[in-house]
N, C-alpha and C positions, 0 to 999 in steps of 0.2 A: 755886630758879632764878629766880622772878619778882623776888625781892629783889635778886639779882645783876644782873638786867637793868636794874633801876631805878638802879643805881650806875654803869652804863656810859652816858656822856652826852657831848654836845658842845654848844658855844655858837657861833652864827653871827652875823656882823655885815656890814653893807654900808658901805663907806667911799667917799666921793665927794670928788673933788678938782676944783677949778676950774683950767682950763688958762689960763695968762696970755698965751700967744702962739701963733700958728698953727704947727702942726707936722704932719708925716706920720710915722707910726710904726706898727710892728707891735704888736698888742695884747699878745702874749706878751712882747715886749721891754719893754713898758710895765710889765707885772706884775713882771718881774725887776728893772727899775730901782727900782720901788717897794719890792720886797723888800730890795734892797741898802741903800736909803736908810733904811728902817725899822730894819734891823739896826744901822746906824751910829748913828742917833739914840737907839735903845734902849741901846746900849752906852755912849754918852757920858753919858746921864743915870743909868746904873746904877753907874758907876765913875769916880771922879775921875782915876784913872790908866789910863783905858781904852786898851788896845792888844790887838786881837783875836789877835795872834800869841801872847800869853802867857796867854790865858784858860784853856787846857787845864791849865796848871800852877798856876793861882790857887787853886782849891779852894773858893772862896767861893760860896755860893748867892746869886745876884742875878737880877733879871729878864732880863738879857741871856743869862746862862748857862741859865736855866730855859726860856726861850722860843727864842731864836735860835741859841744854841750848845749846845743840849742834847746830851749825849753818848749818849743812847739811840739805838737802831737806827732809830727812826722819829721824824720831827719832830712836835712837839706842836701844830702848826698847819698849815693849808693855805690857799692863796690861789688864786683863779681870777678871770678877767675877768667882769664882769657883763654884758657885751655879747658875744653869741655869733654875731654876724654876720660881716662880712668881717674877715679877719686884718689887712690893712693899712688904717689909718684916717687920714683927714685930719681933724685936730682944730683947730677955730678958737678964737681968743682969746675967753674968756668961757664956753666950753662946758664940760661936765662929763664926767669919766671916772670909772667906779666899779669897785670890786673887792669880791669876797666874801672875808671873812677868818673862818676858823673855828678856835677853840681847843678842844682835846680835854681832857675831864675837868677835874681841879682846876687846870689852868693858867689858867682863867678868873679866878682870884684876882689875876692880874697885869694885868687889863683896864685899870685906870686908868693904869698905866705905858705900856701900848700906846697909849692915847688921847693921852697927852702926847707920845709919840714921833711919832704920826701928825701931831699939830698942829705939831711942829717941823720937819717936812719942807717945805721951801720950793723945792726944786729936785730934779728927777729927771734926773740927768746935766746937760745944759744946758737943760732945759725948766723954766721957772719955773711953779710950781704953788702953790695955797693950799688947805688943807683946808676943805671946805665943810660937811660934816656926816658923822656916823656914826650908823647906826641899828642897834639890836638886832633880830634877826629872830626872831619867834615862829613857828617851823616848824609846830608842832602846830595853831595856829589861823590860820595864813596871814596874819599882819600884821607890821608893823614899828613900832618906837617910836624916835624920835630921842633919842640919849643924849649927843650933842655937836653943837653948831651954832656956826658962826663968829660969828653975830650977837650971841650973848650969852657965848660962850666959857665956858660952864658945862658941865662933864662930869658925867655921872651914872653911877655904878657899878652898871649894871643889865644883866642878860642873861636870856635865856629858854632854859634848858637843855632839850635834846631828848634823851631817853633811849631806850635800846633797848626799854624797856617802852612808851614812846609809839609806837614803830614797830610793836610787837605789837598795840596797840589799833587803829592805822590798818589793819593787815593783816586784822584780823577783819572789816572791812567790805568786803573785796574779794570779788567774785562769781565769780572764775575763777582757775585756776592757770596762766594765760598772762600773761606780762609782756613788754613791749617796752622795750628799753633804747636810749637815744640817747646816744652819746658826744659831749658838747658841746665838750670840748677833748681833744687827743690822749691816747689810752690806751696806755701803754707797759707791756706784759707780756712775759714770756719763757716759751717752751715748751722745756724743756731749756735749751740755751744760745742758742737762736734767738729773735729777736723775733717775737711773734705777728703774723701777717698775716691778711688775709681768707681766704687759702687754708688756713691751719692753725689757724683760730680754733676754740677749744674752750670750750664753756660750762662744762665741768667745771673747767678751769684758772681761768677767770674767777671762778667761785664759790669755789674754794679760796683764791685770792688775796684775795678780799674777806674771807673768814673769818679768814685769817691776819693781815690788817691789823687786823681787829676785835680779835683776841686780843692783838696787840701794844699797841694803844691801851688796851685794858682793863687789861693788866698794868702798863704803864709810867705811865699817867696817871689811872687810875680805881681803882687798888689792888684789882683784881679778877682772879683767875686764871680766865679764861673756859674752862671745861672741856667745854662741851656739844659733842657730836659729831653730825654730820649725815650721813645717807645719802641720796643723790640720783642720779637718772639722767635729768637734764634734757635735753630735745631742742631742737635749733635748727631752727625751721621755715623761716625765711627771713631774709635779712639783706642790707643794702646797705652793706657795709663797704668802706673804702678806706684806704690809708696816706697819711700826710702828714708833712711836715717843716716846722718853723717856726724862724726865727732867734731867738736870744737875744742877750744882751749880749756885747760883745767881752771876750775873756780878757786877762790881763796882757800876753800876747805879741802882742795885736792881732788874733788870729783870732776869727771869729764862732763861737760855740757854738750848735749846732743841736739842737733837741729834735724828737721825732717819735713817731708811734704810730698807732693805729687811730682812725678817725672814722667816723661814719655810724650806722646803726641795726641792731639784731638782735632777733629775737623768740624768746623762750624758752617752751617748753611743758612741761607736766607738772611744774611747779615745786611741790615739797612745801609744804604749809601752814606747816610749822615753819621753813623757810628764808626764806619771804617777808619776815618782819620784818627780816632781815639785809640783804636786797636794798633794802628801803625805807630803812634806815639808811644804806646805802652811797651813796645819792644825795647825802647831805650830808657824809659822811665822806671821799669820794673813794677812788680805787683806783689801784693801779699806782705807777710810779716818778714822782718829781718833782712831787708834788702841791703842794709849797711853791713851785713855779715856774709854776703855772697849769695843770698837766697833770692828767688823770684825773678830770675833772668829768663826771658823767653824769646823765641825766634818766630817771626810771623811770615808765613809763606802764602802769598796771595796769587800765585800763578796757577789757578785752577779755573 
């Protein structure tokens, strides 16, 4: 099982853009504009006859299909804003906005293609931008290393894979079975057919969805059939949860698409030792719906 854990991994990066003119924008809309521009640039550099309408019938393996238009039930990447402050931001010319970009499993082999696509983005809708730098994040040791910088335009194919085995090592140093989770961006989960709210929040459903997501990432992108079963009866001591909605980009019909879910904090108690590494891993994996659009980012505090 330890060998299996070592094969389940992700690689995280921080992408920073210089904004070329003053604008007021919602940070989630900014994430979605970036996602759309990234997909377009990745497609254009992957295929001379790029037309996303026909990608499903192409059948060729290419960076665009493997990353952006992957047919699997879960995306091989997630994106979240690096700033978890106010939703609506006034951005001045010359300032920097950043995103966290995470690739699951072996999809990190397409990193150089992603870096080139990032570099070719010069406009997000009508907002002129310029890639400033990309850093690889070493989660285990809490440091970053620049792998692309505009000043020298030299890209380095380097990442710091963070595995479930690393999460196991981190969890061994924890002194209690209490964990406090802060949802940094909206968490969209369903209980039955209903969206989870502060009133019907369930630690059991949250943990089951985390495990389900881990199994999907393991199967599709790490070539591992994650078979471990967990028994738990975790208790929710207290929480300060609320629901929120945030605007996304406009659809083709001109309507604004809204995203939403749970925000705030919740404290879980009597968390079994064996499931703690999964919770630690989920901080970087994301959870719930629309993690490719900035949703489902959480912070795990185990210092209780």
